[in-house]
ZAMARGU-4260 file (C-alpha; in steps of 0.2 Angstrom, whole numbers, plus 5000, padded with zeros to 4 digits):
<rodrens>
0) 5214/5536/4502 | 5217/5532/4520 | 5227/5518/4528 | 5226/5524/4547 | 5239/5516/4558
5) 5240/5519/4577 | 5246/5536/4581 | 5249/5534/4600 | 5265/5524/4598 | 5280/5535/4594
10) 5293/5521/4591 | 5281/5513/4579 | 5279/5529/4570 | 5297/5533/4570 | 5301/5516/4562
15) 5289/5518/4548 | 5295/5536/4545 | 5313/5531/4545 | 5311/5516/4534 | 5300/5524/4521
20) 5310/5540/4521 | 5327/5531/4519 | 5319/5520/4505 | 5312/5535/4495 | 5328/5545/4498
25) 5338/5530/4489 | 5325/5529/4475 | 5327/5548/4472 | 5346/5546/4471 | 5344/5532/4458
30) 5335/5544/4446 | 5346/5558/4449 | 5337/5568/4462 | 5343/5573/4479 | 5339/5561/4493
35) 5331/5575/4503 | 5318/5577/4489 | 5313/5559/4491 | 5312/5560/4510 | 5301/5575/4509
40) 5290/5567/4496 | 5289/5551/4507 | 5283/5562/4522 | 5269/5570/4510 | 5264/5553/4505
45) 5262/5547/4523 | 5254/5563/4529 | 5236/5570/4527 | 5239/5576/4510 | 5239/5559/4501
50) 5237/5542/4510 | 5235/5549/4528 | 5244/5534/4535 | 5247/5545/4551 | 5238/5560/4557
55) 5246/5576/4563 | 5245/5571/4581 | 5257/5556/4577 | 5271/5568/4575 | 5269/5576/4593
60) 5279/5562/4601 | 5293/5565/4590 | 5296/5583/4594 | 5312/5580/4604 | 5320/5571/4589
65) 5315/5586/4578 | 5323/5598/4590 | 5338/5587/4592 | 5340/5586/4573 | 5338/5605/4571
70) 5351/5608/4584 | 5363/5596/4576 | 5360/5605/4559 | 5362/5622/4567 | 5379/5617/4576
75) 5385/5610/4559 | 5381/5626/4550 | 5389/5636/4564 | 5405/5627/4563 | 5407/5634/4545
80) 5408/5652/4552 | 5426/5651/4557 | 5431/5669/4556 | 5449/5667/4551 | 5445/5656/4536
85) 5431/5668/4531 | 5443/5683/4531 | 5443/5685/4512 | 5424/5682/4512 | 5418/5696/4523
90) 5415/5708/4509 | 5404/5697/4498 | 5395/5689/4513 | 5391/5707/4520 | 5384/5713/4504
95) 5374/5697/4501 | 5367/5698/4519 | 5362/5717/4516 | 5353/5713/4500 | 5344/5697/4508
100) 5338/5708/4522 | 5331/5722/4510 | 5328/5717/4492 | 5320/5700/4495 | 5308/5706/4509
105) 5304/5721/4499 | 5299/5711/4484 | 5289/5699/4494 | 5280/5713/4504 | 5276/5722/4487
110) 5269/5706/4479 | 5257/5702/4494 | 5252/5720/4498 | 5250/5728/4481 | 5246/5713/4470
115) 5238/5701/4483 | 5229/5715/4491 | 5234/5710/4509 | 5235/5721/4524 | 5253/5727/4528
120) 5253/5716/4544 | 5253/5700/4533 | 5265/5707/4521 | 5278/5712/4535 | 5277/5694/4543
125) 5279/5685/4526 | 5293/5698/4520 | 5303/5693/4536 | 5299/5675/4534 | 5306/5675/4516
130) 5324/5678/4521 | 5326/5661/4529 | 5335/5647/4519 | 5334/5629/4526 | 5351/5625/4533
135) 5347/5606/4534 | 5343/5605/4516 | 5358/5615/4510 | 5370/5605/4522 | 5363/5588/4516
140) 5364/5593/4497 | 5382/5599/4500 | 5387/5583/4509 | 5378/5572/4496 | 5386/5580/4481
145) 5403/5580/4490 | 5405/5598/4486 | 5419/5610/4491 | 5425/5627/4485 | 5422/5645/4485
150) 5403/5643/4480 | 5400/5630/4494 | 5409/5639/4507 | 5400/5656/4503 | 5383/5647/4502
155) 5384/5638/4519 | 5390/5654/4527 | 5376/5664/4519 | 5363/5652/4525 | 5370/5654/4543
160) 5369/5673/4542 | 5352/5674/4533 | 5344/5663/4546 | 5351/5674/4560 | 5344/5689/4550
165) 5327/5681/4547 | 5324/5677/4566 | 5330/5694/4571 | 5319/5703/4558 | 5304/5692/4561
170) 5304/5695/4579 | 5304/5714/4575 | 5289/5712/4563 | 5280/5700/4575 | 5282/5713/4589
175) 5276/5727/4578 | 5261/5717/4571 | 5256/5710/4588 | 5256/5728/4595 | 5244/5734/4581
180) 5232/5719/4582 | 5231/5720/4601 | 5227/5738/4606 | 5228/5733/4625 | 5246/5729/4622
185) 5256/5744/4627 | 5271/5740/4616 | 5282/5755/4611 | 5293/5757/4596 | 5308/5755/4608
190) 5301/5738/4614 | 5298/5733/4596 | 5316/5736/4592 | 5323/5728/4609 | 5314/5712/4607
195) 5324/5705/4593 | 5340/5712/4600 | 5336/5703/4617 | 5332/5687/4607 | 5349/5688/4597
200) 5359/5693/4612 | 5352/5679/4623 | 5355/5666/4610 | 5373/5671/4608 | 5375/5670/4627
205) 5368/5653/4628 | 5378/5646/4613 | 5394/5654/4618 | 5392/5648/4636 | 5389/5630/4632
210) 5402/5630/4618 | 5415/5637/4630 | 5411/5624/4643 | 5412/5610/4630 | 5429/5615/4624
215) 5435/5617/4642 | 5428/5599/4647 | 5435/5590/4631 | 5452/5598/4632 | 5460/5582/4638
220) 5447/5570/4632 | 5452/5558/4617 | 5440/5544/4618 | 5426/5544/4605 | 5413/5538/4616
225) 5416/5551/4629 | 5416/5565/4616 | 5400/5558/4609 | 5392/5559/4626 | 5398/5576/4630
230) 5393/5583/4613 | 5375/5576/4615 | 5374/5584/4632 | 5379/5600/4624 | 5366/5600/4611
235) 5352/5595/4623 | 5358/5608/4636 | 5359/5622/4623 | 5341/5618/4617 | 5334/5616/4634
240) 5342/5632/4641 | 5336/5642/4626 | 5318/5636/4627 | 5318/5639/4646 | 5324/5657/4644
245) 5312/5660/4629 | 5326/5661/4616 | 5328/5653/4599 | 5335/5636/4602 | 5340/5636/4583
250) 5350/5652/4585 | 5358/5646/4601 | 5364/5629/4593 | 5371/5639/4578 | 5381/5650/4590
255) 5386/5634/4599 | 5394/5629/4583 | 5402/5646/4580 | 5409/5646/4598 | 5417/5629/4596
260) 5425/5631/4579 | 5433/5648/4584 | 5438/5643/4602 | 5445/5627/4597 | 5447/5626/4578
265) 5459/5611/4579 | 5446/5600/4589 | 5435/5594/4575 | 5430/5578/4584 | 5418/5588/4595
270) 5401/5594/4590 | 5392/5587/4575 | 5407/5577/4568 | 5405/5564/4582 | 5387/5560/4575
275) 5394/5556/4557 | 5388/5537/4558 | 5370/5540/4563 | 5368/5558/4556 | 5360/5552/4539
280) 5346/5542/4550 | 5343/5558/4560 | 5341/5569/4545 | 5330/5556/4536 | 5318/5557/4550
285) 5319/5576/4550 | 5315/5578/4532 | 5302/5565/4531 | 5293/5573/4546 | 5295/5590/4537
290) 5285/5583/4522 | 5273/5574/4534 | 5268/5591/4542 | 5265/5599/4525 | 5246/5598/4521
295) 5242/5603/4503 | 5224/5603/4507 | 5227/5621/4513 | 5232/5626/4495 | 5214/5630/4490
300) 5213/5644/4504 | 5226/5655/4497 | 5234/5648/4481 | 5237/5666/4474 | 5246/5672/4489
305) 5256/5656/4489 | 5261/5659/4471 | 5265/5677/4474 | 5276/5673/4489 | 5285/5658/4481
310) 5289/5668/4464 | 5294/5684/4473 | 5305/5675/4485 | 5314/5665/4472 | 5317/5680/4461
315) 5323/5690/4476 | 5335/5676/4481 | 5342/5674/4464 | 5344/5692/4460 | 5351/5696/4477
320) 5365/5683/4474 | 5369/5690/4457 | 5369/5708/4462 | 5379/5705/4478 | 5392/5694/4470
325) 5394/5707/4456 | 5396/5721/4468 | 5408/5711/4479 | 5418/5706/4463 | 5414/5688/4466
330) 5420/5674/4454 | 5408/5671/4439 | 5403/5654/4445 | 5398/5661/4462 | 5389/5676/4454
335) 5379/5666/4442 | 5373/5651/4453 | 5373/5657/4472 | 5355/5662/4472 | 5350/5644/4466
340) 5357/5637/4482 | 5347/5649/4493 | 5329/5643/4488 | 5326/5629/4500 | 5315/5634/4515
345) 5310/5624/4530 | 5315/5622/4548 | 5316/5640/4553 | 5301/5646/4543 | 5290/5632/4550
350) 5295/5635/4568 | 5291/5654/4566 | 5274/5650/4558 | 5270/5638/4572 | 5274/5652/4584
355) 5261/5663/4576 | 5248/5649/4577 | 5251/5647/4596 | 5248/5666/4599 | 5229/5670/4603
360) 5232/5688/4597 | 5233/5680/4579 | 5218/5669/4581 | 5208/5677/4567 | 5222/5676/4554
365) 5233/5661/4560 | 5224/5648/4550 | 5226/5658/4534 | 5244/5662/4538 | 5248/5644/4542
370) 5239/5638/4526 | 5249/5650/4515 | 5265/5649/4524 | 5266/5630/4526 | 5261/5627/4508
375) 5274/5640/4501 | 5287/5631/4512 | 5282/5614/4505 | 5285/5621/4487 | 5301/5629/4491
380) 5307/5613/4500 | 5303/5602/4485 | 5310/5614/4472 | 5325/5620/4483 | 5335/5604/4484
385) 5335/5603/4465 | 5341/5621/4462 | 5354/5619/4476 | 5361/5603/4468 | 5361/5612/4451
390) 5370/5627/4458 | 5383/5616/4466 | 5386/5606/4449 | 5386/5622/4438 | 5398/5630/4450
395) 5410/5616/4448 | 5411/5612/4467 | 5402/5596/4466 | 5413/5581/4468 | 5428/5592/4475
400) 5427/5586/4493 | 5442/5574/4490 | 5460/5576/4494 | 5470/5586/4481 | 5489/5589/4479
405) 5487/5608/4483 | 5473/5606/4496 | 5484/5616/4508 | 5481/5632/4499 | 5463/5639/4502
410) 5455/5655/4499 | 5460/5662/4516 | 5479/5657/4513 | 5479/5669/4498 | 5484/5687/4496
415) 5480/5698/4480 | 5486/5715/4476 | 5502/5711/4486 | 5515/5724/4488 | 5533/5723/4496
420) 5549/5734/4493 | 5561/5720/4498 | 5561/5701/4499 | 5563/5702/4518 | 5547/5712/4519
425) 5538/5701/4507 | 5543/5685/4518 | 5537/5694/4534 | 5520/5697/4527 | 5519/5679/4520
430) 5524/5672/4537 | 5511/5682/4546 | 5498/5675/4534 | 5504/5658/4537 | 5503/5659/4556
435) 5486/5668/4556 | 5477/5658/4542 | 5484/5640/4546 | 5486/5642/4564 | 5504/5635/4564
440) 5515/5637/4579 | 5532/5644/4575 | 5544/5657/4581 | 5542/5669/4566 | 5560/5677/4568
445) 5568/5660/4567 | 5558/5654/4553 | 5561/5670/4543 | 5580/5668/4546 | 5579/5650/4540
450) 5570/5655/4524 | 5582/5669/4521 | 5597/5658/4524 | 5591/5647/4510 | 5588/5662/4499
455) 5606/5668/4501 | 5613/5651/4496 | 5602/5649/4481 | 5588/5660/4475 | 5570/5653/4474
460) 5565/5665/4460 | 5562/5652/4447 | 5559/5664/4432 | 5544/5670/4423 | 5537/5679/4439
465) 5537/5665/4451 | 5546/5663/4468 | 5544/5648/4479 | 5553/5650/4496 | 5551/5637/4509
470) 5555/5631/4527 | 5553/5617/4539 | 5541/5614/4554 | 5542/5605/4570 | 5530/5592/4575
475) 5521/5579/4564 | 5509/5579/4549 | 5509/5597/4543 | 5510/5604/4526 | 5505/5622/4524
480) 5507/5635/4511 | 5502/5653/4507 | 5502/5662/4490 | 5503/5680/4486 | 5499/5688/4469
485) 5505/5705/4463 | 5498/5711/4447 | 5511/5725/4445 | 5525/5715/4451 | 5536/5716/4466
490) 5551/5729/4466 | 5566/5718/4471 | 5579/5711/4459 | 5577/5694/4451 | 5590/5683/4442
495) 5580/5684/4425 | 5576/5703/4428 | 5557/5700/4427 | 5547/5706/4442 | 5540/5693/4454
500) 5521/5692/4452 | 5518/5676/4462 | 5526/5670/4478 | 5522/5653/4486 | 5529/5651/4504
505) 5528/5632/4509 | 5533/5624/4525 | 5532/5605/4530 | 5536/5593/4544 | 5548/5579/4541
510) 5534/5566/4538 | 5526/5577/4525 | 5542/5580/4515 | 5537/5568/4501 | 5521/5577/4497
515) 5530/5594/4500 | 5543/5591/4486 | 5530/5584/4475 | 5518/5599/4476 | 5533/5611/4475
520) 5539/5602/4459 | 5522/5602/4451 | 5518/5620/4455 | 5535/5626/4449 | 5534/5616/4433
525) 5516/5621/4428 | 5517/5639/4433 | 5533/5642/4423 | 5528/5631/4408 | 5509/5634/4406
530) 5507/5652/4399 | 5488/5651/4400 | 5488/5647/4419 | 5501/5660/4422 | 5492/5674/4414
535) 5476/5670/4423 | 5484/5668/4440 | 5494/5684/4438 | 5479/5694/4434 | 5467/5687/4447
540) 5458/5701/4457 | 5453/5692/4472 | 5459/5676/4482 | 5442/5668/4477 | 5448/5670/4459
545) 5465/5662/4463 | 5457/5648/4472 | 5445/5644/4457 | 5459/5644/4445 | 5470/5632/4455
550) 5456/5620/4457 | 5448/5622/4440 | 5445/5606/4430 | 5456/5613/4416 | 5471/5612/4427
555) 5467/5595/4436 | 5483/5588/4428 | 5494/5597/4440 | 5482/5599/4455 | 5475/5581/4454
560) 5465/5571/4466 | 5476/5560/4477 | 5464/5545/4477 | 5465/5545/4458 | 5478/5532/4457
565) 5492/5544/4451 | 5509/5537/4454 | 5518/5552/4460 | 5535/5545/4460 | 5534/5540/4442
570) 5525/5555/4435 | 5534/5569/4444 | 5551/5577/4441 | 5565/5576/4453 | 5562/5588/4469
575) 5569/5605/4467
</rodrens>
């Protein structure tokens, strides 16, 4: 069926795509599906696969919007690579990245070459392509489900890292295959290895340079409209410079986000956050266009290769997630469901496929590669949002992006296997962690003296292995805390003779004293009275396990949502 509409009017095309994509997105949400799935299906319906409302040429005038949307998404993903906050995640992310770069490509390569009987060149290209996970889809599902926790944080960071790995390894495979298919090309093994390194280094340079300039120019800017203007300029500038120099604009924008969040972590109002009001519209256009580009008419040309690629990649993603989290001693929820969140594939993969299609060296095989690749991406992008949403719900992270009483303690604020011979030494370690993980400004020596003076007046050892020292902060609107768990127990003396196994150091400014006392009272009451929680907490092996225990649904009575209407003054005991 065909309902041709004029394709030479980009604004008209844009209006139709946005309206129909947003409508289908809302309809998908009503029946319990991710809105992304509805938007992709809307694009498929409008495109050449079904009603052919517009042809492929209609999307050409919308390329700048697609590039801006990809840049915005990449900046968003990059801002989740705040290295101090990922301090306790390095092990599991490193192991996962290693498996994603080896196990998944190996499975895809073996499936296509040994089962599909394809040449090694085809296998190598699709093996590298299999690493990529769609950052736009994952971010959209995380935001739509209001997810937060160890699983969501690990997933987003993993997506950023595996896209960096995908582009780097694809450049390597592309250079090697191109040299094989073009005998006139005098490429050497050295040049094959250098090409992806130059691509990666150039992208880092562009993103870091623009990110540094953005932080510098907005240091004294507070007006929202000015921040929006400068942030739009930064994304366009990063994309434009990267394209001009032949680097990946997606990687450059990702490193723009990395640079911003690490150079100015307190300045959250620059970058993607200034687009919060119209970001859903931009993403609706992007996902509808993604579906619009996918032509299932190609499926007949290589259905076996499509099936082999999709199945091998999905198995590789799920198995890599399980194995990596087991090796890194990840929590059970992350171990079981992380692979489900890594299934979506679009954006990066489509861009790399189009790069092959534009290269005359691949003229003989480009149609087959595009047919198989685009169809496989279409399937992954339809199934992926469903598996990602399932993973977020099964992990318990969905619906957790709401203020909770103990929100000031995150994974990066927790130490396990904690050891200290004296109370003074223990406090110094906790103060160091508070400064490094929360970024608070304090004179450590003075704060340590204040806390110890309180200890000398009255011990903060509350019994049953719990100690809760505290201090005050200067300034406004700050409540911070760190937690240390010692499975063996600390060596210094306590009033009840039991070794300290959990120390919680808290600090607050004067305007946060009410919540400070509330949190302190609830923590003290619950940890001393709830035997089950205490045993789980004291035997936690990693900060991720501690965080999941504190934020588990079973213990929501003490770590409740602040918007749940609980009257803290009536329900809480007197401050301690």
